[in-house]
FIKEVEX-409650 format. One record per residue (C-alpha): residue number from 1; residue in three letters; x, y, z. Coordinates in steps of 0.02 Angstrom, whole numbers. Layout:
BEGIN
+-----+-----+--------+--------+--------+
|   n | res |      u |      v |      w |
+-----+-----+--------+--------+--------+
| NUM | ALA |      X |      Y |      Z |
...
+-----+-----+--------+--------+--------+
//
This chain:
BEGIN
+-----+-----+--------+--------+--------+
|   n | res |      u |      v |      w |
+-----+-----+--------+--------+--------+
|   1 | UNK |  -1511 |   1666 |  -3286 |
|   2 | UNK |  -1470 |   1689 |  -3088 |
|   3 | UNK |  -1529 |   1542 |  -3065 |
|   4 | UNK |  -1424 |   1439 |  -3165 |
|   5 | UNK |  -1257 |   1523 |  -3086 |
|   6 | UNK |  -1331 |   1495 |  -2923 |
|   7 | UNK |  -1345 |   1311 |  -2977 |
|   8 | UNK |  -1180 |   1284 |  -3049 |
|   9 | UNK |  -1099 |   1389 |  -2903 |
|  10 | UNK |  -1189 |   1265 |  -2791 |
|  11 | UNK |  -1131 |   1109 |  -2881 |
|  12 | UNK |   -944 |   1175 |  -2897 |
|  13 | UNK |   -938 |   1197 |  -2738 |
|  14 | UNK |  -1025 |   1041 |  -2686 |
|  15 | UNK |   -874 |    972 |  -2791 |
|  16 | UNK |   -752 |   1058 |  -2698 |
|  17 | UNK |   -816 |   1015 |  -2523 |
|  18 | UNK |   -825 |    825 |  -2598 |
|  19 | UNK |   -647 |    812 |  -2676 |
|  20 | UNK |   -580 |    865 |  -2490 |
|  21 | UNK |   -675 |    753 |  -2404 |
|  22 | UNK |   -625 |    616 |  -2519 |
|  23 | UNK |   -420 |    685 |  -2473 |
|  24 | UNK |   -454 |    697 |  -2300 |
|  25 | UNK |   -520 |    522 |  -2288 |
|  26 | UNK |   -362 |    455 |  -2374 |
|  27 | UNK |   -262 |    560 |  -2284 |
|  28 | UNK |   -314 |    484 |  -2132 |
|  29 | UNK |   -333 |    298 |  -2217 |
|  30 | UNK |   -137 |    290 |  -2182 |
|  31 | UNK |   -108 |    139 |  -2064 |
|  32 | UNK |    -33 |    164 |  -1885 |
|  33 | UNK |    167 |    112 |  -1833 |
|  34 | UNK |    181 |     17 |  -1683 |
|  35 | UNK |    331 |      7 |  -1565 |
|  36 | UNK |    357 |   -150 |  -1487 |
|  37 | UNK |    466 |   -158 |  -1315 |
|  38 | UNK |    536 |   -319 |  -1223 |
|  39 | UNK |    601 |   -271 |  -1064 |
|  40 | UNK |    710 |   -356 |   -938 |
|  41 | UNK |    698 |   -261 |   -771 |
|  42 | UNK |    890 |   -296 |   -670 |
|  43 | UNK |    826 |   -149 |   -544 |
|  44 | UNK |    633 |   -112 |   -533 |
|  45 | UNK |    654 |     20 |   -404 |
|  46 | UNK |    747 |    126 |   -487 |
|  47 | UNK |    677 |     61 |   -655 |
|  48 | UNK |    506 |    134 |   -572 |
|  49 | UNK |    581 |    275 |   -500 |
|  50 | UNK |    705 |    363 |   -641 |
|  51 | UNK |    627 |    275 |   -764 |
|  52 | UNK |    469 |    219 |   -828 |
|  53 | UNK |    382 |    396 |   -777 |
|  54 | UNK |    481 |    487 |   -893 |
|  55 | UNK |    480 |    338 |  -1044 |
|  56 | UNK |    298 |    364 |  -1040 |
|  57 | UNK |    306 |    568 |  -1039 |
|  58 | UNK |    433 |    548 |  -1187 |
|  59 | UNK |    324 |    432 |  -1287 |
|  60 | UNK |    177 |    543 |  -1269 |
|  61 | UNK |    274 |    697 |  -1313 |
|  62 | UNK |    290 |    598 |  -1498 |
|  63 | UNK |    131 |    545 |  -1517 |
|  64 | UNK |    149 |    379 |  -1431 |
|  65 | UNK |      2 |    303 |  -1355 |
|  66 | UNK |     21 |    155 |  -1250 |
|  67 | UNK |    -97 |     -7 |  -1294 |
|  68 | UNK |    -53 |   -150 |  -1195 |
|  69 | UNK |    116 |   -146 |  -1047 |
|  70 | UNK |    120 |   -283 |   -928 |
|  71 | UNK |    244 |   -393 |   -824 |
|  72 | UNK |    107 |   -529 |   -847 |
|  73 | UNK |    171 |   -586 |  -1016 |
|  74 | UNK |    103 |   -771 |  -1078 |
|  75 | UNK |    258 |   -835 |  -1217 |
|  76 | UNK |    194 |   -960 |  -1320 |
|  77 | UNK |    333 |  -1016 |  -1421 |
|  78 | UNK |    537 |   -959 |  -1393 |
|  79 | UNK |    621 |   -843 |  -1260 |
|  80 | UNK |    499 |   -783 |  -1140 |
|  81 | UNK |    492 |   -605 |  -1118 |
|  82 | UNK |    491 |   -523 |   -959 |
|  83 | UNK |    395 |   -365 |   -990 |
|  84 | UNK |    325 |   -291 |  -1140 |
|  85 | UNK |    231 |   -136 |  -1203 |
|  86 | UNK |    141 |    -94 |  -1367 |
|  87 | UNK |    161 |     86 |  -1417 |
|  88 | UNK |     52 |    155 |  -1567 |
|  89 | UNK |     95 |    294 |  -1661 |
|  90 | UNK |     33 |    369 |  -1833 |
|  91 | UNK |    177 |    343 |  -1936 |
|  92 | UNK |    362 |    252 |  -1926 |
|  93 | UNK |    424 |    417 |  -1952 |
|  94 | UNK |    361 |    465 |  -1814 |
|  95 | UNK |    428 |    347 |  -1692 |
|  96 | UNK |    597 |    364 |  -1788 |
|  97 | UNK |    594 |    559 |  -1722 |
|  98 | UNK |    539 |    484 |  -1558 |
|  99 | UNK |    703 |    383 |  -1543 |
| 100 | UNK |    830 |    497 |  -1626 |
| 101 | UNK |    781 |    636 |  -1509 |
| 102 | UNK |    916 |    690 |  -1406 |
| 103 | UNK |    807 |    670 |  -1249 |
| 104 | UNK |    760 |    503 |  -1278 |
| 105 | UNK |    946 |    464 |  -1313 |
| 106 | UNK |    972 |    523 |  -1137 |
| 107 | UNK |    827 |    427 |  -1041 |
| 108 | UNK |    883 |    291 |  -1154 |
| 109 | UNK |   1043 |    281 |  -1061 |
| 110 | UNK |    961 |    295 |   -880 |
| 111 | UNK |    848 |    134 |   -946 |
| 112 | UNK |    975 |     42 |   -985 |
| 113 | UNK |   1062 |     57 |   -825 |
| 114 | UNK |    897 |    -22 |   -756 |
| 115 | UNK |    868 |   -136 |   -881 |
| 116 | UNK |    890 |   -211 |  -1033 |
| 117 | UNK |    784 |   -175 |  -1198 |
| 118 | UNK |    732 |   -232 |  -1351 |
| 119 | UNK |    626 |   -103 |  -1463 |
| 120 | UNK |    542 |   -180 |  -1605 |
| 121 | UNK |    455 |    -41 |  -1754 |
| 122 | UNK |    321 |   -140 |  -1842 |
| 123 | UNK |    218 |    -32 |  -1979 |
| 124 | UNK |     32 |    -70 |  -1972 |
| 125 | UNK |    -72 |   -147 |  -2127 |
| 126 | UNK |   -185 |    -38 |  -2217 |
| 127 | UNK |   -329 |     13 |  -2168 |
| 128 | UNK |   -498 |    -77 |  -2249 |
+-----+-----+--------+--------+--------+
//
């Protein structure tokens, strides 16, 4: 009788742990979101001093991970981009929270005095 109870408890615990693991895997499978930034710097010295380091800190504070950033952009068609960056976030909501943050709004004013920006939010595809 005791062995039947032990087996039943073991099977139940295994089922619960398995269900929790599947739920965790599904939660992790949510696709990321990307912030694609085009920048046309008008004052490189002030941009590098007053904006760029703080922008990196703000991005990290809101979960951003810079995947690519360069002044060396090859444009295959259309108007050429001067500088681009691709920043990965866990979700579109995370990007929107970064964008709405008062400290980001203040930093954007500093950045816009040294550059012209175009910020694009791109939802990622489901992980396969």
